[in-house]
Steps between C-alpha positions, in 0.01 A plus 500: 500500500435809287207716590245528219325830452157556362466777248175693506361739249315804620277748322534829681295815458665840564335840540586853608328835511708709738850625414768493770675795336548671166764237422271212605161538327269195498644341186856520634380354832363196315836464319680521838268231647562271202874542541479410867268200439748369242748430779290203614471314180494514124278758329317315224298795365396859578190661360470852362398753766149635443319797656169410667231696681503503882305244701334604822560845661834580331480774240840432336533295182683172554765334284475125498713218375566129546799271506573131500766377735657160555626452854587243766306698760173353622198733497514623864869584464433672166225709665734608779764611252245687284368685806858594594545647151178697531623640833843581357334689217285711728181300538304590810185304577266766632186472293353223292511599129677827581791651309809284515855522378507134407286193533604148406259210516539129435224422253577140395772248559593173338386299805134583436321599820665624818323595824662619819412753763683775311463398136248365256596395148345554254446859613132512603401804290719469190227358277305829505792739471580617152805687636645162606376286211597736214876512574502135607335397171797650305741253659294204625175495294472118515568462875186342648333600822503181712154582643296597194712317238487807276813638339616855579392597146150364562474668842595835341235459231239416763603795718476743208164355390363535852623858539350602162167362601506237226 
């Protein structure tokens, strides 16, 4: 009997604000991460990389992007592989919101909600983060948040309205 595999789609957010070397500035680190992630599935789309102001104590400007990936990996296995990529590309987890060479988060997946000890999908804070929503909107504007029911486009508009005080 042939084994059937389930294909999942993932919306991933990528960010960097600390170069590893002159040859590996943040934008190149995101490109390297995307290349490594592509080994575990089919890349469906990659957003433009955009500069964004730092969040938290970090003083360095970030570059952020997003990608859509189709893969057989279930969420916990995908998380483990993404964390291995972060480590391979110099990520050290010393300080929350500190400078980092690369950060890759699972924002949404085609299965809707996922909750385990190590992972929550949708990402708990993505709805308020312009630096996640803006790149994601360029490649998945109609993808709906399974909790709020709002599309990525709508969440971005709400986030921008809230931050402008409107």
